[in-house]
VMD Tcl script that draws the C-alpha trace (Angstrom):
set ca {
  {0.00 0.00 0.00}
  {1.97 3.02 -1.24}
  {1.57 6.42 -2.84}
  {3.77 7.18 -5.83}
  {5.28 10.41 -4.52}
  {4.36 10.62 -0.86}
  {1.56 12.78 0.44}
  {0.94 16.00 2.35}
  {-0.85 16.52 5.65}
  {-2.67 19.76 6.44}
  {-4.12 20.30 9.93}
  {-6.83 22.98 9.87}
  {-6.80 24.83 13.20}
  {-9.54 27.42 13.66}
  {-9.44 29.63 16.74}
  {-13.19 30.10 17.14}
  {-15.21 27.22 18.58}
  {-18.70 27.44 20.05}
  {-18.23 24.73 22.66}
  {-14.52 25.13 23.40}
  {-13.01 28.51 22.42}
  {-9.34 28.51 21.33}
  {-9.58 24.72 21.18}
  {-6.24 24.05 19.39}
  {-4.41 25.79 22.25}
  {-5.92 23.98 25.23}
  {-3.31 22.14 27.27}
  {-3.32 18.34 27.23}
  {-0.67 16.61 29.34}
  {1.46 19.74 29.26}
  {1.29 20.48 25.53}
  {-1.17 22.43 23.38}
  {-3.57 20.06 21.64}
  {-2.34 21.14 18.20}
  {1.13 19.87 19.12}
  {-0.23 16.40 19.93}
  {-1.97 16.31 16.54}
  {1.21 17.46 14.78}
  {3.19 14.72 16.52}
  {0.70 12.12 15.25}
  {1.38 13.39 11.72}
  {5.16 13.16 12.25}
  {4.79 9.39 12.77}
  {3.68 8.94 9.13}
  {5.66 9.01 5.87}
  {4.16 12.34 4.78}
  {6.64 14.56 2.95}
  {5.00 17.82 4.13}
  {3.06 18.63 7.31}
  {1.44 22.03 7.74}
  {-0.92 23.58 10.27}
  {-3.36 25.97 8.58}
  {-4.76 28.55 10.97}
  {-6.69 31.81 11.01}
  {-5.23 33.19 14.25}
  {-1.88 34.61 15.30}
  {-1.88 32.84 18.69}
  {-2.11 29.41 17.04}
  {0.52 30.46 14.51}
  {2.93 31.39 17.31}
  {2.19 28.24 19.31}
  {3.07 26.02 16.33}
  {6.25 28.00 15.66}
  {7.21 27.62 19.33}
  {7.21 23.82 19.17}
  {9.04 23.81 15.82}
  {6.11 22.99 13.54}
  {5.36 24.33 10.07}
  {2.36 26.66 9.89}
  {0.69 29.08 7.49}
  {-1.93 31.77 7.92}
  {-5.23 31.44 6.04}
  {-8.40 33.46 5.70}
  {-10.83 33.89 8.59}
  {-13.73 33.55 6.13}
  {-13.52 29.81 5.41}
  {-16.64 27.82 6.26}
  {-14.92 24.42 6.33}
  {-11.58 22.74 6.76}
  {-11.70 21.69 3.12}
  {-11.89 25.33 2.00}
  {-8.95 26.17 4.27}
  {-6.87 23.31 2.83}
  {-7.70 24.45 -0.71}
  {-6.18 27.83 0.14}
  {-3.04 26.10 1.45}
  {-2.70 24.08 -1.77}
  {-2.81 27.32 -3.77}
  {-0.32 29.03 -1.45}
  {2.10 26.13 -1.80}
  {1.63 25.68 -5.55}
  {0.95 21.94 -5.26}
  {0.24 20.02 -8.48}
  {-3.20 18.66 -9.33}
  {-2.36 15.02 -8.55}
  {-0.82 15.65 -5.12}
  {-2.63 13.79 -2.32}
  {-3.43 15.88 0.77}
  {-4.77 14.46 4.04}
  {-7.07 16.62 6.15}
  {-6.08 15.73 9.71}
  {-8.58 17.08 12.22}
  {-6.97 19.47 14.69}
  {-9.13 18.25 17.60}
  {-8.12 14.57 17.47}
  {-4.83 14.43 19.39}
  {-4.66 10.62 19.48}
  {-5.27 9.84 15.80}
  {-3.52 6.56 14.89}
  {-0.78 7.27 12.33}
  {-1.86 4.08 10.54}
  {-5.23 5.65 9.72}
  {-3.54 8.75 8.27}
  {-1.39 6.66 5.95}
  {-4.30 4.35 5.11}
  {-6.57 7.13 3.86}
  {-3.77 8.64 1.73}
  {-3.01 5.28 0.15}
  {-6.71 4.52 -0.39}
  {-7.01 7.64 -2.53}
  {-3.80 6.92 -4.44}
  {-5.09 3.43 -5.25}
  {-8.49 4.67 -6.53}
  {-7.84 7.10 -9.39}
  {-11.58 7.61 -10.04}
  {-12.06 9.06 -6.56}
  {-11.67 12.73 -5.71}
  {-11.84 11.99 -1.99}
  {-11.06 9.02 0.25}
  {-12.20 8.62 3.84}
  {-12.69 5.88 6.43}
  {-15.50 4.13 8.29}
  {-16.01 1.59 11.07}
  {-18.72 -1.00 11.53}
  {-20.68 -0.55 14.76}
  {-23.72 -2.30 16.26}
  {-26.83 -0.83 14.65}
  {-28.62 -0.23 17.96}
  {-25.66 1.71 19.38}
  {-25.12 4.16 16.54}
  {-28.22 4.45 14.39}
  {-30.09 6.94 16.58}
  {-27.07 9.10 17.48}
  {-26.94 12.15 15.17}
  {-23.34 12.83 16.22}
  {-22.33 9.55 14.61}
  {-22.49 10.09 10.86}
  {-23.53 6.97 8.99}
  {-22.47 6.03 5.48}
  {-23.88 3.61 2.91}
  {-21.44 2.30 0.30}
  {-21.77 0.53 -3.02}
  {-20.21 -2.86 -3.79}
  {-16.88 -1.22 -4.70}
  {-16.65 0.79 -1.48}
  {-17.76 4.15 -2.91}
  {-20.13 6.30 -0.85}
  {-23.79 6.39 -1.84}
  {-24.81 8.73 0.97}
  {-23.81 10.09 4.37}
  {-26.40 10.98 7.01}
  {-26.92 11.75 10.67}
  {-30.13 9.72 10.40}
  {-30.21 5.91 10.68}
  {-29.19 4.55 7.27}
  {-29.93 2.03 5.99}
  {-33.38 2.12 7.58}
  {-34.21 -1.17 9.30}
  {-37.75 -1.76 8.09}
  {-38.05 -5.10 9.90}
  {-37.19 -4.58 13.60}
  {-36.40 -8.29 13.88}
  {-33.61 -8.06 11.30}
  {-30.37 -8.58 13.25}
  {-27.93 -8.40 10.32}
  {-28.25 -4.78 9.18}
  {-24.82 -3.24 8.46}
  {-24.13 0.05 10.22}
  {-21.04 1.90 9.04}
  {-20.00 4.98 11.01}
  {-17.96 7.61 9.20}
  {-14.48 8.35 10.56}
  {-13.76 12.04 9.94}
  {-10.43 11.93 8.18}
  {-10.14 12.79 4.46}
  {-7.62 12.57 1.66}
  {-8.07 14.76 -1.44}
  {-6.36 15.31 -4.74}
  {-5.42 18.95 -5.19}
  {-7.37 18.95 -8.46}
  {-10.52 18.20 -6.47}
  {-9.74 20.94 -3.92}
  {-9.62 23.50 -6.71}
  {-12.96 22.25 -8.00}
  {-14.53 22.20 -4.54}
  {-14.04 25.92 -3.98}
  {-16.13 26.54 -7.11}
  {-18.94 24.13 -6.18}
  {-22.10 25.88 -4.96}
  {-23.36 24.61 -1.62}
  {-26.32 22.25 -1.91}
  {-29.46 21.82 0.19}
  {-28.39 18.41 1.51}
  {-25.16 19.83 2.87}
  {-27.09 22.56 4.70}
  {-29.75 20.20 6.05}
  {-27.36 17.54 7.36}
  {-24.46 19.94 8.11}
  {-22.08 17.56 6.31}
  {-19.67 19.19 3.87}
  {-18.93 15.92 2.01}
  {-22.49 15.96 0.68}
  {-21.59 18.93 -1.50}
  {-18.98 16.79 -3.23}
  {-21.41 13.89 -3.69}
  {-24.11 16.24 -4.99}
  {-21.77 17.52 -7.69}
  {-20.73 14.02 -8.78}
  {-17.42 13.51 -6.96}
  {-16.74 9.88 -6.13}
  {-15.77 9.26 -2.50}
  {-13.99 6.00 -1.66}
  {-14.70 4.82 1.89}
  {-12.27 2.27 3.33}
  {-12.76 0.36 6.56}
  {-10.39 1.82 9.17}
  {-7.75 -0.58 10.35}
  {-7.40 1.17 13.71}
  {-9.96 2.58 16.12}
  {-9.93 6.39 15.71}
  {-8.80 8.61 18.56}
  {-11.06 10.70 20.76}
  {-12.32 13.99 19.36}
  {-11.94 16.77 21.94}
  {-15.00 19.03 21.72}
  {-15.78 19.74 25.39}
  {-14.02 20.10 28.73}
  {-15.22 16.59 29.61}
  {-13.48 15.30 26.46}
  {-10.30 17.08 27.56}
  {-10.34 15.29 30.93}
  {-10.91 11.94 29.21}
  {-8.14 12.57 26.67}
  {-5.63 13.34 29.43}
  {-6.62 10.15 31.27}
  {-6.15 8.09 28.10}
  {-2.77 9.70 27.44}
  {-1.67 8.87 30.97}
  {-2.73 5.24 30.50}
  {-0.82 5.06 27.21}
  {2.33 6.48 28.81}
  {2.12 3.96 31.65}
  {1.71 0.98 29.29}
}
mol new
graphics top color blue
foreach p $ca { graphics top sphere $p radius 0.5 }
foreach p [lrange $ca 0 end-1] q [lrange $ca 1 end] { graphics top cylinder $p $q radius 0.2 }
display resetview
């Protein structure tokens, strides 16, 4: 499983957050969260790693721990838009593969980062690759925070939704597949340039899922089954406490 010329990682790091302001800068086990994410990226074979931020404080924090960082517009509505700006700033070629590593997942397995990059490289018809995990239907279907995905026989996404999909018409059916989306993406730069020109669609607004814009406009999204359980996403102070406890357990192992 290889990419022909390596891949890039961009970590979007927005200062504003409704539930946890200045989230990339919160301290976890003595380091800002963005540093933990950056260190996950360093464990991969990526040939470029960049934090993309809209705030001077995050910019300075990344510089202080020796990371690479660039300033981007404060007007971006999504991480994908921010990464598209980075690709233009850097002058990356159309076929370059870029992984969008979420800046609030400080324990992302490096294997998942490499996997999603390679999945895109191995599927030339796809503009995007992402990951999913199978979970028990009863545990995930009614949770709108767990985005579900339905795939075709080749592994390409048919639809993503916060609603229970597929719908279990017969309650007695015990063998309904439930695939939960893992929020890590790989893109070709060519797609990123196209994405910035794609008008938003109603489905994207209704579900609040930016990948639906790409599907609406005909982009194929390959969805691979994650080989590793994804790390915790830190969205609240309770998540911060849990993340620090998990880090302590990992360091003691």
